N, C-alpha and C positions, 0 to 999 in steps of 0.2 A: 580815305576818310576826309570829310569836308572840312574838319577843323584842324587838319594837319598842316604844318609848315612845309614839310618835305615828304613826298610819297614816292616809294620805289615800287615798280610793278614788273615782275618777271625779268629782272636784269640777268643777262647771261653773257659771259665773256670767256672765250676759249683761246688758248695758245697751243702751239704744237706740243702734243704729248700731255696736255693738262687742261682741265676745265677749271678756271679760276673762280668763276661765279656761275651758279646754275639756278635760274628761276628765282632770284632773290627778290622778296617783297617784304616791306615793312614801312612804317611811317614814323615821323618825329613831330611832336606837337610844339607849338610856340612856347618858349620858356622851359622846355623839358631838357633835363640832362640825361641823355640816352647812351647807354654803354653798348659797344660793339665788341663782342667776345668771340674768341676762337683760338685754337692752337696755331702754331706756326704753319703757314701754308694753307690756312682755312679759307683764304680769300679776302681778308679784311683790307689789305693794302690796295688790291685791285678795286675793291668797292669804293673806298674813299677817293681814290684817284679818278674814278668815274664821276663821282659827285663834283670833284674839283676841276674837271675838264682836262685831266691828263690822259684819260683812257676813254675810248669810245666803245660802248657795249655793242655786242653783236645783235642782240634782241632785247626787247623790253623798253620801258620808258620811265621818265621821272617827271614829277609835278612839283613845282615850287609855288606856294601860295595859290594853288589852284590852276596855275598856268603851266603849259608844257615847258620843260627845262632840259635842254641838251647843250651844255656849254661846249664850244669848240676848243677852248683853251682856258687856262687859269684866269686870264684877264676877263673873259666873259663870265666866269663863275664869280669873280670878285665884284664885277659890275652888277650881278644879280643879288649880291649880298651874302656870298659864301666865302669864308676865310678859313685858312688852314695853318696850324702850327705843326711843323714836321718834327719827327723824332730827332733827326740830325740837323743841327743849326746850320743856317746858310748865311754866315756873317763874315765880314772882313775885319781881321784883328787890327789892321793898320789904319782903319777909319774909325771915326767916333760914332756915338750912338745915333745922332741925328743923320749923319751921312749914310749909315747902314739902313735906317728906316726909310730915308728918301729913295734909296735904290730899290726898295720893295714896293714903292707906291707908283701907280700908273701916272698920276699927275701931282707930284709933290709941290706943296706951297713954297714960298721963299724961306730961306734957312731960318731967319729970325722968327717968322710966324710958326714954322714947324717946331722949333725948339720950345716955344710957348705952349703949343698944343701937346707936345710930349709931356711937359711938366704937368699940365692940367689933367690930362687923362691918366697919367701914371699915379698921380696923387689921389685922384678921385676913386681909383680902383685898388688902392693900397699896394701899388707896385712902384714905389718911387725910383726914378731914374734921372741921372744928370745927362742931358743931351750932349754935353761937350766932352764926356769921358771917352777915352779910347776903349774900344771893345776888347782889345788884348789885355787890358788891365782889369776886366770884369771877372767875377766868379761865374761858375756855371749857372748858378741860380739867377744872377743878374743878366746873363746872356739870354736865359729863358724869358726874362721880362721884356727884353728888346723885341723878341719874336712876337710875344703876345701883344705888346703895345702897338707894334706895326699893324697887327690885325685889327685891334680895337679902333685905330684911327680911321678904319674903313667903315665903321658902324655896321658890322655884319649882323645879319639875321640868323645865320647859322655859322657856328665856330666849330671846326673839326680839330681835335687834339689827339695826336698820335704819341703815346708813351710820354706824356709831358713831365712826369716826375722821376724819370730814370736817373737824373743827375742832381736831384734836389735833396737837401737835408730835410728831416722831419719838420723843422720849423718853417722852412720854405714851402713845403707841401701844404701846411696849414694856411699860409698866406695865399697860396694859389687857390685853394678850395674856397676860401672866403671870397676871393675875386670872382670865381666861377658862379658861386651861389648868388652873388650880387648881380652878375650879368643875367642869369636865369630869371631872377626876380624882376628884372627890367624887360623881360620878354625875349631875350636872345636864346635860341636853342643851341645846345651843345652836344655834339657827337663825340663820345669819349672812348678812346682805345687804350687799354692798359692790361698788363698781365698781373698787376698787383690787385688781387681780388678783394682784399680788405678795403682798399681805396674805392673800388667799385661799389661795395656795399655801403660805404659811408656817403658817397657823393651822388650816385645815380638812382633814379626812380623807375627806370625801365631798362631792359636789356634784351638785345637780340643776339642769339648764339649761332655762329656759323661753324659747320664742320664739313670739310672737303668741298667747300664752295656753296653749300646749301644751308638754308635756315633750318635748324633742327629744334630750336626752342625759343620761346620768349618768356620773360619772367620779370617780377619785381625783385631785384637783387637784394633789397633790404630784408626780404623774407627768406633768403637762402643763406647757408653757411658758405664760407670760401671754398671748402672742400666740395660741397654740392655743386657750386658753379664750375669748379675745375672738372668735375666728373661729367657735367653736361657738355663741356667743351670737347673732352676726349672720348666720351662714349663708353667709358669703362672705369673701374675702380682706380683710384690714384695711389701710386706707390709712395710710401713714406721712407726716405733714406734711412738706412740703418748702418751702424758702424760696429765693427768687432772690437771689443776692448782688448788692449794689449799694451805692453811696455814699449817705450821708445828705445831706440838703439844708439849707435854711435853718431857723433856730429858729422853730418854730411856737408853742410855749407856753413861757413863761418864768415861773418861780416864784422869788421873791426874799424871803427872810426871813418866810415865811408863818407867822404865829403867831395862834392863836385860843384863847379859853377853852373849856373843856369845855361842850358844849351842854346837859348835864344832870348831875345828881349822879353818875351812873354812866358818863358819857362820858369821853373822853380829850382833853386839850388838845393842840393842835398847837404845836410849838416850833421856830421858826426853820428851816423847811423851805425849801431852795433847790435848784433844778435847772433845766436847759434840756432841752426835748424837740424834736428835729429831725424834719423831714420824712423819712419812710422808716425811722424808728427805732422799735423796740419796747423800752420801758423796763419791766423787771420789778421789782415791789416786793413782797418777801416779808415774813413776820412772823406771829407767833402772833395769833389773833383777839383783838380788844379792845385793840390797841395804836395805834389811830387810823386804821384803814383806812376806816371809814364816814365819819369826820370829814373825812379828806382828800378823799374822793370828793365829799362835799357842798360843800366849798370850791371844788373845781375845776368842778363841774357848775353851780353857781349856786344850789344849795339854801340855802347860807349865804353872806351877803355878807361880803366881806373888806375890810380897810382899803386905801386907795389905794396903788398901786405894787407890791402883792404878787403879783398874777396878771396877766400880759399875754398876749394872743393876737395873734400877728403884730405885735407892737409896741404894740398898743392895750391900755390898762388896762381890764380887764373885771370888776374886783373887785365892782362894784356892780350888774352885769347879772344878771338872773334867768335861769333855765334856758332859757326860750324864746328870749330875746335871744341867748344864747350858742349855741343851736342854729342860729339864723338865720346866725350867723357861720361855723358849721361845727364847733363843739365839742359833741360828744354824749357821753352817759354812760349806763352800765347798772349799777345798784346790786346789792349782794349779795342782798338780800332780794327774791326775785322775786315772791312772792305778798303783795300789800298795798303794796309800794313800787314795784317795776317794773311790776306789773300789778294791776288791780282784779279780784279773784276773781269777783265777781258779774256783771261785764260780759263781753260776748262778745269773741272775738278781733278782730272787726271794730272794735268800740268801743275796744279796747285799742290797736289799730293807730293809731286817730285820736289818742289821748291824746298821743303823742310825735311822730307823723308829720305832724301838721297843718302845721307851719311849713315844713318842707323839701319835703314832697310836695304842698303846695298843695291840701289836702283840703277847704278851705272857701272860700266866696266871698261877700263882703258879709254875713257872719254866718250863711250857710246851709251846711249840711254836704253835700258831694257824696258821697252814700252809695255810689254805684256805684264811684267812684274809690277810696273807702276800702276797699270789699270787694276790689277788684282788688289793692290794696296788701297787704292781709292775706293774700290768696291767694298772692301772689308770695313773701311771707315763708314761708308754709307749704310751698310747693313747693321753694324754694331751700334750706331748712334741714331738709327731711324731717320736719316736725312731724306726728306721728301724731295725727290728730283727725278726727272725722266731717265737719267743715266750719268755715267762717269764723264761723258763728253759735254755736259751742260756747262755753260760759262758760270763762274762763281757769282758774277754780278746778276745773274738771272734768278738766283735763289732768294727766298724771303730772308730777312735778317736773321730770324731765329734758326732757320735751317742751315744757313752759312755758319752761324755760331756753333751749331752742333758738329758741323764738319771740321771746323778749325780745332775745336777742343778734342774731338775724337782722333784727328790726325796726329796730335801730339801724344795723347795717352796711349794709343796703340803702339807707339815706339818705345814703350816701357822705360820711361825716364827714371833715374834714381832721384833726381830733384826736379820738380815741376813748379814753375812760377807762372801764375795766371792772373791777369787783370780783368775783372768783370766777367767771370766765367758764364753767368746766366743772363747777361744783359740782353733784354728784348726777346727772351724766349718764354714760351708758355709754361704753365705750372707743371705739366707732365714732363716736358723736356728739361725744365730746371731740376726737377727731382732726379731725373736720369743722370744729368751731368754731375750733380752733387754726389749721387751714389757712386759714379765712376771715380770721382776724386777720393771718396772714402775707401773704395776698393783698392785704389792705387796706394794709398797710405798703409792699408792693411797688409799689403805685400812688401812693405818695407821702404817705400819711397818717402822722401820728405816733400811736403807740398806747401807752397806759399800762395795763399788766396788773397788778392787785393780786391776789395769790393766796397761799393757804397750801400750794399744791401745788408743791413745789420742783422736782420732775421737769418739771412743765409750764413753769415759769419758765425753767429751764435749756434746755428744748427750743426755745423761741420768742423769748427775749430777746436783744437786742444788749448791753444793759447791765443791771446788777442793783444794787439797794439793798434795805435792810430797814428796816421801821418798828419802833421799840421805844419805848414810852411817849411816843408823839407826835413822836419825832425820827427822822430817817433817817440811816443810815450813809452814808459817802462812797461815791459811785457807782463801780462797777468794771465792766470788760468781763466779760460773763457767761462767756465761754469760758475765762477765766483763773482762775476760782474753784474752790476745793476745797470739799467738804462741811464740813470743819472751819472754813474761813473763813466760810462761809455761817452756820454755827451761832454763831460769834462775833458776826457782824453782827446776827443775830436776837436774840441775848442782850443787845445793848446796847453792844457795843464799837464805838462810832460812829467813833472815830478810828484804828481799827486798819489802815485801808487808805489808800493815797495817792489823792488826788483826781485825776480825769481832767483833763488839761491841755486 
């Protein structure tokens, strides 16, 4: 197209055992907000990395403003006017905002001048930032602003955004969308990747849908329902999670007055947290990132020891037990950070299956690893949770984020936990995979397990939770039946109104 800012023609990229992109062609107009949709493993990441100069295609070509465009690296892409905000922040907590932004610029101006530009640009686009604040003191939403402002200081013609709202509150999402619409109105094109389809319908005016590396559809997402978009992505009808009604049973996990200091200068202390989790119950815990979610999971999983009497499993004090000892009893956990915490990126899926599966799956004997049994366990996880991978010996770091998430969650659920604690179970996964993971959680609770779901996705929590509470600055609000809550009440709980609701009797 002659009026396109960016045109892709026949882009193909293959890796051993998989074709990531196959003959991909589409274009983006100036000032257009263009959605790139697809389930996990559809080829979205490879495609945007090609545009940003991180991947070289095997065949095909790109045109930017009518000229050949084949950036050798991200610096060349930035010089041509392409900027990218990645899903995972690349910031140093011990440096301030200006220092972090300078590190991401090819030719940063003097510190004083840069600080002034940061203030001017951030205020102009409704994303106010103090250039002197330490990044470690910023909320997740403010850190997102740092990444965006770093890109805007480059005056990009094309801004690529990968899952930009995964750690934002609804209010912060509104602010971000206002900024993106302002940028588009000024002529900047935006390529937007998200699994939150209602956001796509609200923000984007055109969409390209990938499936198994190929373009399978284009549409105006404003004219489609979220379900229709999801079904275009997966090529089949979308399953809606269903739960079996039933009574809850005995108390499995009891937390009483759990208080712990912050694990680091940038962590959050836990303050007098108390609740009981019963067999067959799903307890949803909401909250904005950075309010104690990681610290709570560490205390429950055994990564951090806690004082006597604060955490009991089926009446037994487990505060001093380490993770493997808690796993042996039946308390399993899956942390938010899948790459590096839940899984070792350089190790194979077989080896990662061994890391947490050894105790309950009996994968070793007298110090010797039963590799055949380990591979069988990894293969069962891959099959049961539809993990798109060439095989069990693939490195965890080679999987797309969503497929690794499915592997991590499946690895724990297939070990039949009596209590399962999970932080951000569907972070970065597509609609079909999210539905499958939520169904697996509901099935687990229907079999009598108690499940704690820590999530920033309120729709998810309302869909699967029996009871709900929220974390704010290391405290939890009083627990309420999820079905009785309004969005306003949830907002108050997330904002720190700990005593606004009556406790469950």
